[in-house]
N, C-alpha and C positions, 0 to 999 in steps of 0.2 A: 644691303648693297642701294640700294642708292637711289639716284633715278636714273632708265633707258630710256632711248628714242627707239620708236621703230617706223620708220617709213608707210604710207601706206598714202602713193601718186605723190602726190603736190601738199599730204597730213602729215603732220606727224602726235604722232600717237607715243605723247610724256608719258609715261607710269612711273609712280614713285612708290617702291615697294617697302618703305616704309612706315611709309603715309597710309598708302591702300586708297592711290588717289589715281587720277589722272589725269594731261590738261591733252589739248584738241589747239596746234596749234600750225603757222599754215609756210609750214619747214622746205619752201621757195622762196621766200618774199627774198626782193635784195633790197631791203634796206633792212636793219636791224631791227628798228620801231616798229615794225612792220610787222613778228616775228614772235610779238606776246603771243596773249594764249587766247583762242577766240572763245577758249568755253573751256570750264575747270571741272571738276567734283569729285566721289569719291568711288568706288570700287563696289558693285555690290553687286552680290549672291549673283543675282539673273543676269548677272555682262557676260563674264561667258559662255550662252547657251545662248542669248543673241546676240553675238556677232559672230556663231558655229554656225547663225540659224543666219545672216548675214555672207557668211566664205560659202553659204551651200546659197544658195539666195544669187552673187556672179557667175560663181562656178556654171555652172545651168545656162543663165540666160549665156557665159559665154558658148558655152560648146553649144546650146544655142545657135549662132552667129554661124559655127564651122558647121555645121550641116549645113546653112542655105547658103552658104554660099558650093556649098559641095554642089 
């Protein structure tokens, strides 16, 4: 499959399916030299659950924000 990028705000999560690795890249950097990975690593068994927990936390924050505005 190769590499795929998933944009999250101003960061791209680049996933390498064949190597089971990821890199965090500044997705909106103006200059190509600034688009180098900020961090990279292997995809661990715990990462899917950890990312789901983060997604849930962000959903709850946004829901709370909407409730506060009402």
